[in-house]
VOPAGU-2260 file (C-alpha; in pm, 1 decimal, decimal comma):
REM VOPAGU-2260
SITE   aa  ch    i         X         Y         Z
SITE  MET   A    0   -1859,4     884,1    2226,8
SITE  SER   A    1   -2163,7     967,0    2423,9
SITE  HIS   A    2   -2301,1    1186,7    2161,5
SITE  PHE   A    3   -2251,6     975,4    1884,1
SITE  LEU   A    4   -2442,4     708,0    2041,0
SITE  GLN   A    5   -2713,9     948,1    2120,1
SITE  HIS   A    6   -2743,7    1067,9    1759,6
SITE  ALA   A    7   -2717,6     726,9    1640,6
SITE  ARG   A    8   -2990,1     603,8    1848,1
SITE  ASP   A    9   -3185,6     881,1    1687,1
SITE  PHE   A   10   -3082,2     834,6    1324,3
SITE  LEU   A   11   -3075,4     444,2    1300,4
SITE  PRO   A   12   -3458,0     409,7    1267,6
SITE  ILE   A   13   -3464,4     642,7     962,5
SITE  LEU   A   14   -3136,8     516,3     832,9
SITE  LEU   A   15   -3263,1     133,7     837,6
SITE  GLN   A   16   -3614,3     210,0     670,1
SITE  GLY   A   17   -3377,5     353,3     362,5
SITE  ALA   A   18   -3161,8      -3,0     422,4
SITE  VAL   A   19   -3495,2    -190,5     361,6
SITE  VAL   A   20   -3515,4      30,2      23,9
SITE  THR   A   21   -3168,3     -27,9     -76,5
SITE  VAL   A   22   -3208,0    -390,7       4,6
SITE  GLN   A   23   -3551,6    -381,9    -263,4
SITE  VAL   A   24   -3342,7    -173,1    -541,6
SITE  THR   A   25   -3075,4    -413,2    -556,6
SITE  VAL   A   26   -3262,1    -723,1    -513,2
SITE  LEU   A   27   -3474,2    -628,4    -846,3
SITE  ALA   A   28   -3222,2    -471,5   -1031,1
SITE  PHE   A   29   -2994,0    -748,0    -988,5
SITE  LEU   A   30   -3289,1   -1007,1   -1095,2
SITE  LEU   A   31   -3362,3    -763,1   -1414,3
SITE  SER   A   32   -2978,1    -720,0   -1521,4
SITE  SER   A   33   -2928,1   -1105,3   -1460,6
SITE  ALA   A   34   -3249,8   -1157,4   -1721,9
SITE  ILE   A   35   -3162,4    -887,7   -1994,8
SITE  GLY   A   36   -2782,6   -1029,5   -1913,7
SITE  LEU   A   37   -2857,2   -1393,1   -2024,3
SITE  VAL   A   38   -3064,7   -1250,1   -2349,8
SITE  LEU   A   39   -2729,5   -1029,6   -2422,7
SITE  ALA   A   40   -2507,0   -1284,2   -2354,4
SITE  LEU   A   41   -2695,5   -1567,8   -2588,2
SITE  GLY   A   42   -2728,0   -1310,0   -2872,1
SITE  LYS   A   43   -2393,9   -1228,2   -2867,5
SITE  LEU   A   44   -2309,3   -1610,2   -2883,5
SITE  SER   A   45   -2563,4   -1669,6   -3165,0
SITE  PRO   A   46   -2448,3   -1788,8   -3502,9
SITE  VAL   A   47   -2706,0   -1503,6   -3670,3
SITE  ARG   A   48   -2462,5   -1228,5   -3747,6
SITE  ALA   A   49   -2711,4    -936,7   -3736,2
SITE  VAL   A   50   -2836,0   -1081,0   -3383,3
SITE  SER   A   51   -2463,4   -1114,9   -3228,8
SITE  PHE   A   52   -2356,6    -751,0   -3358,0
SITE  THR   A   53   -2673,0    -628,2   -3223,4
SITE  ALA   A   54   -2629,8    -769,0   -2875,9
SITE  TYR   A   55   -2232,4    -703,2   -2920,3
SITE  THR   A   56   -2321,5    -303,7   -2977,0
SITE  LEU   A   57   -2586,0    -281,3   -2706,5
SITE  ILE   A   58   -2350,3    -416,5   -2475,1
SITE  ASN   A   59   -2045,6    -194,5   -2531,7
SITE  VAL   A   60   -2288,8     104,5   -2507,0
SITE  ILE   A   61   -2395,7      10,7   -2197,2
SITE  ARG   A   62   -2077,0     -21,9   -2091,5
SITE  GLY   A   63   -1996,3     308,6   -2195,2
SITE  LEU   A   64   -2228,5     521,4   -2020,3
SITE  PRO   A   65   -2200,5     623,0   -1632,7
SITE  ILE   A   66   -2464,0     461,0   -1447,7
SITE  ILE   A   67   -2565,5     801,8   -1323,9
SITE  VAL   A   68   -2643,2     931,7   -1705,9
SITE  GLN   A   69   -2832,4     633,6   -1708,7
SITE  LEU   A   70   -3052,2     695,5   -1447,4
SITE  PHE   A   71   -3104,3    1061,7   -1543,2
SITE  TYR   A   72   -3205,6     985,9   -1871,2
SITE  ILE   A   73   -3456,9     736,5   -1775,4
SITE  TYR   A   74   -3603,4     949,2   -1485,1
SITE  PHE   A   75   -3594,1    1268,7   -1668,6
SITE  VAL   A   76   -3595,3    1219,9   -2027,8
SITE  LEU   A   77   -3844,8     940,1   -2096,2
SITE  PRO   A   78   -4120,2    1134,8   -1985,5
SITE  ASP   A   79   -4062,4    1366,4   -2251,0
SITE  PHE   A   80   -4171,4    1070,4   -2456,1
SITE  GLY   A   81   -4449,6     952,3   -2263,8
SITE  VAL   A   82   -4302,6     692,4   -2057,9
SITE  GLN   A   83   -4355,6     807,6   -1678,2
SITE  LEU   A   84   -4177,2     612,7   -1402,4
SITE  THR   A   85   -4151,9     661,1   -1016,9
SITE  ALA   A   86   -3823,0     730,9    -906,1
SITE  PHE   A   87   -3835,0     381,6    -724,1
SITE  GLN   A   88   -3901,8     215,8   -1074,9
SITE  ALA   A   89   -3647,0     462,5   -1268,7
SITE  GLY   A   90   -3362,7     329,0    -999,1
SITE  VAL   A   91   -3464,5     -50,5   -1047,6
SITE  ILE   A   92   -3443,9     -17,5   -1433,8
SITE  GLY   A   93   -3160,7     195,1   -1480,3
SITE  LEU   A   94   -2943,9      17,7   -1259,2
SITE  GLY   A   95   -3099,1    -328,8   -1385,9
SITE  ILE   A   96   -2998,3    -197,0   -1757,4
SITE  ALA   A   97   -2634,1     -60,2   -1653,5
SITE  TYR   A   98   -2519,3    -408,6   -1480,4
SITE  SER   A   99   -2681,4    -624,4   -1754,0
SITE  ALA   A  100   -2422,6    -572,1   -1977,9
SITE  TYR   A  101   -2178,7    -649,4   -1690,9
SITE  GLN   A  102   -2409,3    -978,4   -1636,1
SITE  ALA   A  103   -2395,7   -1059,6   -2028,0
SITE  GLU   A  104   -2017,5   -1081,1   -2014,3
SITE  ASN   A  105   -2028,0   -1312,6   -1680,0
SITE  PHE   A  106   -2278,1   -1559,9   -1888,1
SITE  ARG   A  107   -2084,2   -1569,4   -2195,4
SITE  ALA   A  108   -1772,8   -1636,0   -2035,1
SITE  GLY   A  109   -1930,0   -1911,1   -1801,5
SITE  ILE   A  110   -2102,3   -2044,2   -2180,2
SITE  GLU   A  111   -1783,3   -2046,8   -2333,2
SITE  ALA   A  112   -1593,6   -2226,4   -2042,3
SITE  VAL   A  113   -1829,5   -2515,3   -2062,8
SITE  ASP   A  114   -1629,9   -2820,1   -2231,9
SITE  PRO   A  115   -1746,4   -2813,3   -2594,8
SITE  GLY   A  116   -1724,0   -3228,5   -2586,2
SITE  GLN   A  117   -2084,4   -3209,4   -2377,4
SITE  ARG   A  118   -2198,7   -2980,7   -2666,8
SITE  GLU   A  119   -2111,5   -3205,7   -2948,6
SITE  ALA   A  120   -2241,3   -3537,2   -2734,5
SITE  ALA   A  121   -2575,3   -3414,1   -2639,8
SITE  LEU   A  122   -2648,8   -3285,1   -3000,2
SITE  ALA   A  123   -2523,6   -3625,8   -3128,6
SITE  MET   A  124   -2804,2   -3784,5   -2906,7
SITE  GLY   A  125   -3032,2   -3577,2   -3054,3
SITE  MET   A  126   -3090,2   -3334,3   -2828,7
SITE  ARG   A  127   -3226,9   -2987,0   -2941,6
SITE  PRO   A  128   -3013,9   -2686,7   -2898,9
SITE  ALA   A  129   -3267,8   -2493,4   -2676,6
SITE  LEU   A  130   -3312,4   -2827,1   -2434,5
SITE  LEU   A  131   -2933,5   -2830,2   -2482,3
SITE  MET   A  132   -2871,5   -2498,2   -2380,8
SITE  ARG   A  133   -3116,2   -2537,9   -2047,0
SITE  ARG   A  134   -3012,3   -2879,7   -1961,8
SITE  VAL   A  135   -2602,6   -2912,2   -2033,8
SITE  ILE   A  136   -2510,7   -2580,7   -2071,2
SITE  LEU   A  137   -2639,2   -2326,6   -1871,9
SITE  PRO   A  138   -2644,3   -2520,8   -1536,0
SITE  GLN   A  139   -2258,2   -2533,3   -1581,0
SITE  ALA   A  140   -2191,0   -2198,4   -1698,8
SITE  PHE   A  141   -2377,1   -2067,8   -1375,4
SITE  ARG   A  142   -2134,9   -2270,7   -1140,6
SITE  ILE   A  143   -1832,5   -2156,9   -1348,7
SITE  ALA   A  144   -1950,5   -1762,2   -1357,0
SITE  LEU   A  145   -2091,3   -1791,9   -1016,4
SITE  PRO   A  146   -1794,7   -1566,9    -839,4
SITE  PRO   A  147   -1787,5   -1284,1   -1081,2
SITE  TYR   A  148   -2174,8   -1299,1   -1070,7
SITE  GLY   A  149   -2151,1   -1255,9    -695,5
SITE  ASN   A  150   -1917,6    -968,4    -698,2
SITE  THR   A  151   -2151,9    -835,2    -943,8
SITE  LEU   A  152   -2421,9    -854,1    -668,6
SITE  VAL   A  153   -2175,9    -712,2    -430,1
SITE  MET   A  154   -2092,8    -387,1    -653,9
SITE  MET   A  155   -2493,1    -320,9    -731,9
SITE  LEU   A  156   -2541,7    -321,5    -352,4
SITE  LYS   A  157   -2258,6     -67,8    -315,0
SITE  ASP   A  158   -2366,8     147,6    -665,7
SITE  SER   A  159   -2740,1     145,5    -540,0
SITE  SER   A  160   -2654,7     488,3    -331,6
SITE  LEU   A  161   -2655,6     614,2    -698,8
SITE  VAL   A  162   -3017,2     627,8    -715,0
SITE  SER   A  163   -3004,9     878,1    -448,3
SITE  THR   A  164   -2948,9    1075,3    -721,1
SITE  ILE   A  165   -3314,8    1096,5    -878,7
SITE  THR   A  166   -3479,4    1097,8    -525,5
SITE  VAL   A  167   -3504,8     745,6    -439,4
SITE  ALA   A  168   -3575,3     735,4     -53,1
SITE  GLU   A  169   -3287,3     477,6     -16,2
SITE  MET   A  170   -3033,4     458,6     279,5
SITE  THR   A  171   -2761,9     701,2     142,4
SITE  ARG   A  172   -3074,5     977,9      46,3
SITE  ALA   A  173   -3181,0     930,2     416,1
SITE  GLY   A  174   -2844,3    1003,4     516,1
SITE  GLN   A  175   -2827,6    1286,2     309,0
SITE  LEU   A  176   -3162,9    1459,9     413,7
SITE  ILE   A  177   -3064,8    1401,9     808,1
SITE  ALA   A  178   -2741,9    1556,9     746,2
SITE  SER   A  179   -2879,5    1874,5     607,4
SITE  SER   A  180   -3129,6    1933,8     863,9
SITE  THR   A  181   -2920,8    1831,0    1170,1
SITE  PHE   A  182   -2526,3    1920,7    1011,7
SITE  GLN   A  183   -2405,0    1563,3    1207,7
SITE  ASN   A  184   -2208,3    1465,0     890,5
SITE  MET   A  185   -1958,7    1269,4    1057,6
SITE  THR   A  186   -2206,5    1055,8    1280,1
SITE  VAL   A  187   -2472,5    1015,0    1015,5
SITE  TYR   A  188   -2211,4     878,3     716,9
SITE  THR   A  189   -2018,0     691,2     961,0
SITE  LEU   A  190   -2353,7     504,2    1051,5
SITE  VAL   A  191   -2448,8     454,2     667,8
SITE  ALA   A  192   -2035,6     284,2     569,2
SITE  LEU   A  193   -2132,9      74,8     885,8
SITE  LEU   A  194   -2470,4      -4,3     753,0
SITE  TYR   A  195   -2322,3     -89,4     393,0
SITE  LEU   A  196   -2068,4    -296,4     603,2
SITE  ALA   A  197   -2306,4    -473,0     751,2
SITE  MET   A  198   -2509,4    -571,2     448,0
SITE  SER   A  199   -2214,1    -612,7     239,4
SITE  LEU   A  200   -1981,8    -836,5     431,7
SITE  PRO   A  201   -2199,4   -1107,3     526,5
SITE  LEU   A  202   -2343,7   -1129,6     153,4
SITE  VAL   A  203   -1949,4   -1198,0      37,8
SITE  ALA   A  204   -1910,5   -1453,5     306,8
SITE  CYS   A  205   -2204,0   -1588,8     171,9
SITE  LEU   A  206   -2100,2   -1582,7    -154,9
SITE  ARG   A  207   -1777,6   -1745,9     -62,1
SITE  ARG   A  208   -1950,6   -2053,0     111,7
SITE  LEU   A  209   -2157,2   -2111,8    -188,9
SITE  GLU   A  210   -1901,0   -2097,3    -427,0
SITE  ARG   A  211   -1672,7   -2330,9    -241,7
SITE  ARG   A  212   -1969,5   -2559,1    -194,4
SITE  LEU   A  213   -2041,4   -2567,4    -584,0
SITE  GLY   A  214   -1661,5   -2588,9    -708,1
SITE  ALA   A  215   -1761,1   -2247,6    -838,4
SITE  GLY   A  216   -1511,0   -2126,9   -1108,7
SITE  SER   A  217   -1384,9   -2437,5   -1190,5
SITE  ARG   A  218   -1432,0   -2656,8   -1549,6
SITE  ARG   A  219   -1514,5   -3049,3   -1497,6
């Protein structure tokens, strides 16, 4: 136990630096996935057949590809086409795109769950479709979709470890480097696991509290 604590004091500063990168990747990728996911959801619900088919196809293609393959393609293949990205940028973009398909389904389900009568009433009052979506539909859809939306954030926090495969210096990558140089595998990966729990469990608790406060997941 004393050896574990001694090694923990030595390793924690490095792992915490990696944890900062983990949070940065997660937050930026989450924002990107939300933006792309909303566009895909609206596209899938579009009455224009070509738009809805394109969105449907993109969602299924993204969902059908492993995240790690998408990361490799963005980081290793795009430079062949003249697109140069840092490992951090590729990690954020790859994770954001990979999760945008799941975000799209979260938003689509939320939008479809809004009472159609509210849409009809707003249109009858002369509200334009864009304003209707922004003022009436999306606020309610977000409240309904908050539980899966929050779960996606937690999943993304854990899956951010995948960006270590393209050399992003996040927490898992930092742990790999420490373990390879010290051979203290048990200590290092125990600390990594504890740090992930220290980030994810409070996040889950905060999301659950927000859901209860907003009455998320229910229709009114």
